[in-house]
MARTOR-599738 format. One record per residue (C-alpha): residue number from 1; residue in one letter; x, y, z. Coordinates in Angstrom, 2 decimals. Layout:
% residues N
seq, type, px, py, pz
NUM, a, X, Y, Z $
...
This chain:
% residues 335
seq, type, px, py, pz
1, x, 137.75, 66.74, 68.52 $
2, x, 140.15, 63.98, 69.74 $
3, x, 140.70, 66.27, 73.03 $
4, x, 136.74, 66.86, 73.22 $
5, x, 136.34, 62.99, 72.93 $
6, x, 138.95, 62.11, 75.29 $
7, x, 137.74, 64.47, 77.85 $
8, x, 134.10, 63.21, 77.40 $
9, x, 135.46, 59.52, 77.70 $
10, x, 137.52, 60.67, 80.77 $
11, x, 134.52, 62.01, 82.47 $
12, x, 132.15, 59.26, 81.58 $
13, x, 134.61, 56.76, 83.73 $
14, x, 133.37, 58.82, 86.99 $
15, x, 129.77, 59.01, 85.83 $
16, x, 127.63, 56.84, 83.64 $
17, x, 130.42, 54.54, 83.09 $
18, x, 131.35, 53.75, 86.65 $
19, x, 130.82, 50.46, 87.73 $
20, x, 128.73, 51.90, 90.71 $
21, x, 126.35, 53.68, 88.42 $
22, x, 124.10, 50.85, 87.71 $
23, x, 123.80, 49.64, 91.06 $
24, x, 122.60, 53.22, 92.34 $
25, x, 120.19, 53.57, 89.27 $
26, x, 118.70, 50.10, 89.83 $
27, x, 119.08, 50.25, 93.51 $
28, x, 116.83, 53.44, 93.46 $
29, x, 114.12, 51.76, 91.47 $
30, x, 114.18, 48.70, 93.41 $
31, x, 114.03, 50.38, 96.73 $
32, x, 110.97, 52.48, 95.64 $
33, x, 109.46, 49.76, 93.89 $
34, x, 109.53, 47.27, 97.22 $
35, x, 108.44, 50.81, 99.51 $
36, x, 105.47, 51.48, 97.48 $
37, x, 104.40, 47.89, 96.55 $
38, x, 104.92, 47.54, 92.99 $
39, x, 103.01, 50.49, 91.64 $
40, x, 104.08, 49.84, 88.18 $
41, x, 102.42, 47.15, 88.31 $
42, x, 99.17, 47.66, 90.29 $
43, x, 98.39, 51.16, 88.87 $
44, x, 99.49, 49.98, 85.22 $
45, x, 95.53, 49.74, 83.96 $
46, x, 94.64, 52.71, 85.82 $
47, x, 97.41, 54.73, 84.50 $
48, x, 95.94, 53.78, 80.81 $
49, x, 92.41, 55.22, 82.29 $
50, x, 93.80, 58.37, 83.33 $
51, x, 95.89, 58.86, 79.91 $
52, x, 92.45, 58.38, 78.09 $
53, x, 91.08, 61.26, 80.56 $
54, x, 88.52, 59.33, 82.44 $
55, x, 89.20, 61.39, 85.60 $
56, x, 89.74, 64.91, 83.94 $
57, x, 88.04, 67.89, 85.87 $
58, x, 87.32, 71.26, 84.19 $
59, x, 88.95, 73.10, 86.98 $
60, x, 92.12, 71.29, 86.85 $
61, x, 95.24, 73.67, 86.44 $
62, x, 97.98, 73.14, 83.97 $
63, x, 99.27, 73.84, 80.26 $
64, x, 98.66, 70.46, 78.88 $
65, x, 96.44, 67.14, 79.22 $
66, x, 97.94, 63.94, 80.43 $
67, x, 98.11, 62.42, 76.88 $
68, x, 100.15, 65.57, 75.63 $
69, x, 102.45, 65.52, 78.69 $
70, x, 103.31, 61.92, 78.27 $
71, x, 104.07, 62.67, 74.24 $
72, x, 106.05, 65.49, 75.16 $
73, x, 108.25, 63.39, 77.45 $
74, x, 108.25, 60.27, 74.75 $
75, x, 109.22, 62.71, 72.04 $
76, x, 112.55, 63.23, 73.99 $
77, x, 113.01, 59.26, 74.30 $
78, x, 111.53, 57.56, 71.67 $
79, x, 114.35, 58.19, 69.08 $
80, x, 117.97, 57.40, 68.98 $
81, x, 118.04, 55.63, 72.35 $
82, x, 115.50, 52.80, 70.76 $
83, x, 117.68, 52.24, 67.69 $
84, x, 121.18, 53.36, 67.71 $
85, x, 121.29, 52.80, 71.51 $
86, x, 119.88, 49.22, 71.49 $
87, x, 122.18, 48.44, 68.65 $
88, x, 125.07, 49.85, 70.43 $
89, x, 124.08, 47.93, 73.58 $
90, x, 123.90, 44.54, 71.91 $
91, x, 127.14, 45.21, 69.77 $
92, x, 129.04, 45.87, 72.97 $
93, x, 127.15, 43.54, 75.53 $
94, x, 125.31, 41.01, 73.33 $
95, x, 121.92, 39.99, 73.57 $
96, x, 121.98, 40.02, 77.25 $
97, x, 122.38, 43.71, 77.26 $
98, x, 118.80, 43.93, 75.87 $
99, x, 117.67, 41.85, 79.21 $
100, x, 119.15, 44.33, 81.29 $
101, x, 117.43, 47.12, 79.39 $
102, x, 114.49, 45.77, 80.22 $
103, x, 115.03, 45.11, 83.81 $
104, x, 116.05, 48.99, 83.84 $
105, x, 112.64, 49.74, 82.17 $
106, x, 111.09, 47.70, 84.73 $
107, x, 112.49, 49.30, 87.89 $
108, x, 112.10, 52.76, 86.05 $
109, x, 108.73, 52.82, 85.69 $
110, x, 108.39, 53.26, 89.45 $
111, x, 111.60, 55.58, 89.65 $
112, x, 109.57, 57.69, 86.97 $
113, x, 106.46, 57.54, 88.87 $
114, x, 108.12, 58.94, 91.97 $
115, x, 110.05, 61.78, 90.15 $
116, x, 107.03, 62.85, 88.38 $
117, x, 104.68, 63.01, 91.20 $
118, x, 107.07, 65.14, 93.18 $
119, x, 107.78, 67.59, 90.04 $
120, x, 103.81, 67.60, 89.69 $
121, x, 103.41, 68.32, 93.63 $
122, x, 105.94, 70.96, 93.93 $
123, x, 105.39, 72.98, 90.91 $
124, x, 105.08, 76.73, 90.59 $
125, x, 101.85, 78.35, 88.93 $
126, x, 103.06, 81.76, 87.80 $
127, x, 101.04, 85.08, 87.43 $
128, x, 100.25, 84.28, 84.11 $
129, x, 98.97, 81.09, 84.62 $
130, x, 101.60, 79.24, 82.94 $
131, x, 103.32, 76.33, 84.86 $
132, x, 107.18, 75.58, 85.79 $
133, x, 108.31, 72.48, 87.28 $
134, x, 110.96, 69.89, 87.43 $
135, x, 113.33, 68.26, 89.94 $
136, x, 114.87, 71.51, 90.94 $
137, x, 111.51, 72.96, 91.91 $
138, x, 111.13, 70.09, 94.70 $
139, x, 114.85, 70.37, 95.75 $
140, x, 114.74, 73.88, 96.16 $
141, x, 111.54, 73.72, 98.20 $
142, x, 111.90, 70.53, 100.41 $
143, x, 115.87, 69.88, 100.46 $
144, x, 117.03, 73.01, 102.55 $
145, x, 118.28, 72.00, 106.10 $
146, x, 117.21, 73.59, 109.24 $
147, x, 119.45, 73.88, 111.77 $
148, x, 118.87, 73.65, 115.78 $
149, x, 119.05, 77.13, 115.98 $
150, x, 116.39, 77.69, 113.71 $
151, x, 118.85, 78.95, 110.85 $
152, x, 118.08, 77.35, 107.12 $
153, x, 120.75, 76.54, 104.81 $
154, x, 119.80, 76.48, 101.37 $
155, x, 121.26, 73.44, 100.24 $
156, x, 118.19, 72.64, 98.15 $
157, x, 118.47, 75.97, 96.34 $
158, x, 122.27, 74.92, 95.39 $
159, x, 121.32, 71.41, 94.34 $
160, x, 118.55, 72.63, 92.20 $
161, x, 120.74, 75.36, 90.43 $
162, x, 123.30, 72.41, 89.75 $
163, x, 120.71, 69.93, 88.50 $
164, x, 119.18, 72.67, 86.33 $
165, x, 122.53, 73.41, 84.70 $
166, x, 123.46, 69.72, 84.41 $
167, x, 120.32, 69.10, 82.64 $
168, x, 120.96, 72.02, 80.05 $
169, x, 124.16, 70.07, 79.39 $
170, x, 122.67, 66.74, 79.40 $
171, x, 119.98, 67.86, 76.82 $
172, x, 122.94, 68.36, 74.52 $
173, x, 124.76, 64.97, 75.44 $
174, x, 121.47, 62.77, 75.52 $
175, x, 119.54, 64.84, 73.35 $
176, x, 120.07, 67.15, 70.45 $
177, x, 123.47, 65.91, 69.59 $
178, x, 123.12, 62.04, 69.16 $
179, x, 119.59, 62.84, 67.56 $
180, x, 120.94, 65.24, 64.92 $
181, x, 124.26, 63.01, 64.10 $
182, x, 121.92, 59.95, 63.64 $
183, x, 119.38, 61.79, 61.37 $
184, x, 121.64, 63.54, 59.48 $
185, x, 124.09, 60.70, 58.97 $
186, x, 121.21, 58.43, 57.97 $
187, x, 120.03, 61.22, 55.25 $
188, x, 123.79, 61.18, 53.69 $
189, x, 123.99, 57.65, 53.73 $
190, x, 120.64, 57.14, 52.08 $
191, x, 120.50, 60.33, 49.88 $
192, x, 123.86, 61.84, 49.84 $
193, x, 122.35, 64.97, 51.53 $
194, x, 124.76, 67.23, 53.58 $
195, x, 124.64, 66.79, 56.90 $
196, x, 125.05, 70.67, 57.37 $
197, x, 121.85, 71.14, 55.39 $
198, x, 120.15, 68.45, 57.54 $
199, x, 120.89, 70.36, 60.48 $
200, x, 119.96, 73.60, 59.63 $
201, x, 116.49, 72.42, 58.36 $
202, x, 115.87, 70.83, 61.67 $
203, x, 117.14, 73.64, 63.83 $
204, x, 114.61, 76.00, 62.04 $
205, x, 111.73, 73.82, 62.42 $
206, x, 112.28, 73.06, 65.88 $
207, x, 112.90, 76.65, 66.64 $
208, x, 109.40, 77.25, 65.10 $
209, x, 108.02, 74.67, 67.48 $
210, x, 110.18, 75.31, 70.87 $
211, x, 109.45, 79.20, 70.67 $
212, x, 105.78, 78.52, 70.93 $
213, x, 106.41, 77.29, 74.39 $
214, x, 105.17, 73.99, 76.10 $
215, x, 101.65, 74.51, 74.39 $
216, x, 102.82, 74.28, 71.05 $
217, x, 105.20, 71.60, 71.82 $
218, x, 102.56, 69.35, 73.34 $
219, x, 100.15, 69.87, 70.17 $
220, x, 103.12, 68.81, 67.74 $
221, x, 104.38, 65.83, 69.75 $
222, x, 100.86, 64.49, 70.53 $
223, x, 100.44, 64.19, 66.67 $
224, x, 103.90, 62.98, 65.70 $
225, x, 104.84, 60.55, 68.50 $
226, x, 102.05, 58.11, 68.12 $
227, x, 102.57, 58.28, 64.52 $
228, x, 106.15, 57.45, 64.88 $
229, x, 105.62, 54.72, 66.76 $
230, x, 103.00, 52.98, 64.75 $
231, x, 105.13, 53.23, 61.79 $
232, x, 108.17, 52.04, 63.65 $
233, x, 105.98, 49.07, 64.94 $
234, x, 105.11, 48.15, 61.55 $
235, x, 108.18, 48.23, 60.07 $
236, x, 109.86, 46.27, 62.96 $
237, x, 106.96, 43.76, 62.76 $
238, x, 107.66, 43.19, 58.81 $
239, x, 111.18, 42.77, 59.44 $
240, x, 110.70, 40.44, 62.20 $
241, x, 108.17, 38.42, 60.21 $
242, x, 109.89, 37.75, 57.33 $
243, x, 112.73, 36.22, 59.51 $
244, x, 110.35, 34.04, 61.32 $
245, x, 112.66, 31.16, 61.81 $
246, x, 114.85, 33.41, 63.96 $
247, x, 112.24, 34.74, 66.31 $
248, x, 112.46, 31.87, 68.83 $
249, x, 116.30, 31.47, 68.94 $
250, x, 116.56, 35.39, 69.12 $
251, x, 114.11, 35.89, 71.90 $
252, x, 115.82, 33.05, 74.29 $
253, x, 119.34, 34.67, 73.42 $
254, x, 118.18, 37.67, 75.37 $
255, x, 117.47, 35.45, 78.56 $
256, x, 120.08, 32.67, 78.24 $
257, x, 123.14, 34.60, 78.83 $
258, x, 121.66, 37.29, 80.99 $
259, x, 123.82, 36.29, 84.25 $
260, x, 126.77, 34.79, 82.41 $
261, x, 127.67, 36.79, 79.45 $
262, x, 127.82, 36.67, 75.50 $
263, x, 130.11, 34.93, 73.23 $
264, x, 131.45, 36.70, 69.98 $
265, x, 129.19, 35.61, 67.57 $
266, x, 126.40, 36.68, 65.40 $
267, x, 128.18, 40.33, 64.46 $
268, x, 128.43, 41.40, 67.94 $
269, x, 131.41, 41.46, 70.31 $
270, x, 132.07, 39.14, 73.41 $
271, x, 131.23, 40.43, 76.72 $
272, x, 131.58, 39.43, 80.41 $
273, x, 128.49, 39.43, 82.67 $
274, x, 129.68, 42.71, 84.21 $
275, x, 130.09, 44.62, 80.96 $
276, x, 126.81, 43.20, 79.22 $
277, x, 125.33, 44.23, 83.09 $
278, x, 126.74, 47.82, 82.62 $
279, x, 125.85, 48.36, 79.27 $
280, x, 122.38, 47.22, 79.42 $
281, x, 121.57, 49.52, 82.10 $
282, x, 123.53, 52.49, 81.08 $
283, x, 121.79, 52.15, 77.71 $
284, x, 118.42, 51.37, 79.27 $
285, x, 118.76, 55.06, 80.99 $
286, x, 119.77, 56.50, 77.96 $
287, x, 116.53, 55.21, 76.26 $
288, x, 113.90, 56.00, 78.74 $
289, x, 115.69, 58.71, 80.97 $
290, x, 114.04, 57.33, 84.17 $
291, x, 115.67, 58.76, 86.91 $
292, x, 117.64, 61.66, 84.93 $
293, x, 114.94, 64.26, 85.76 $
294, x, 114.09, 65.72, 82.38 $
295, x, 110.91, 64.05, 81.71 $
296, x, 109.13, 65.40, 84.93 $
297, x, 110.09, 68.77, 83.44 $
298, x, 107.45, 68.07, 80.98 $
299, x, 105.09, 66.20, 83.19 $
300, x, 104.78, 69.05, 85.67 $
301, x, 102.71, 71.07, 83.31 $
302, x, 99.87, 68.74, 82.77 $
303, x, 96.62, 69.52, 84.15 $
304, x, 95.66, 67.45, 87.22 $
305, x, 93.94, 67.86, 90.48 $
306, x, 96.12, 65.10, 91.84 $
307, x, 99.94, 64.94, 91.49 $
308, x, 99.50, 61.16, 91.89 $
309, x, 97.55, 60.97, 88.68 $
310, x, 100.33, 62.63, 86.52 $
311, x, 102.73, 60.06, 88.57 $
312, x, 100.71, 56.94, 87.34 $
313, x, 100.68, 58.22, 83.82 $
314, x, 104.52, 58.32, 83.89 $
315, x, 104.36, 54.41, 84.49 $
316, x, 103.36, 54.06, 80.96 $
317, x, 106.55, 55.76, 79.49 $
318, x, 109.52, 53.35, 80.01 $
319, x, 107.01, 50.78, 79.32 $
320, x, 106.61, 52.30, 75.84 $
321, x, 109.70, 53.56, 75.27 $
322, x, 112.04, 50.36, 76.35 $
323, x, 109.68, 47.40, 77.00 $
324, x, 107.85, 47.65, 73.43 $
325, x, 109.92, 49.68, 71.19 $
326, x, 113.46, 48.58, 72.21 $
327, x, 112.44, 45.10, 72.53 $
328, x, 111.04, 45.53, 68.99 $
329, x, 114.38, 46.89, 67.78 $
330, x, 116.33, 44.09, 69.74 $
331, x, 114.25, 41.33, 67.94 $
332, x, 114.88, 43.12, 64.52 $
333, x, 118.67, 43.31, 65.01 $
334, x, 118.62, 39.62, 66.42 $
335, x, 116.35, 38.12, 64.08 $
């Protein structure tokens, strides 16, 4: 296990932990935000109306509704990243890390808008009427290189295949492994339930859901995700309210050290600006997955007559996941 952990740490220094990673991630979001004229702000109200079904048509093709697609995407992001991810970010980078998580979400709203729009536009409708889509599909269709002689080099096909393979690995690293580790750890610490038993029960439940395909997944997540979010909101609000005298100091601490770094006080490690910035952006991506390319796979199955309509729905995802829920977690921890 030590060797595996060492390999993962070595790999991380060239990927998510690399100093340039945060600039590429935020730079992409900033470019699209400016180029498209701040769609995450201009279309926010419109996104809510689309989710509520105001513009649905009976002729729309897809496996899920806008709300079900949003809930399915959120089911993979609302969880460990919002609790353990925020706690780790604040522990390592101080309250300033939470500020950079929020900035990552604000720009990530536009990144998610673009990647979901493209995934929906270039999705495949299979002969049985089911939908397949995601970044690998628009890579395959639009990133091939045509030479002057007319020959087509299938770079998009190879990029799509590589992305699909990397997404499978990523689903373990940012999905199932952290989730099951947190759940089984909490069950063992609270009720002394064997971690293997927790893992086995969850594996069976998940299998029964996943085997049913995207339609069954959407039905389950559209019921679970809103309930989960409401319960978490009520619990967080109760904790914050019982420590009301710390609300304002906690809120101010998020912004006061954003460009200077944080001192080693209040149960977290001291951190420079660069480290707080890196950890905040890194944990921000872990929380909302904006730019990771996983959520567009779920969104591509949504019923819509215009790809941009599903793109605006995706704007809500980082907002709910990070700006609301991660902010609540941060205020709970700090207060």
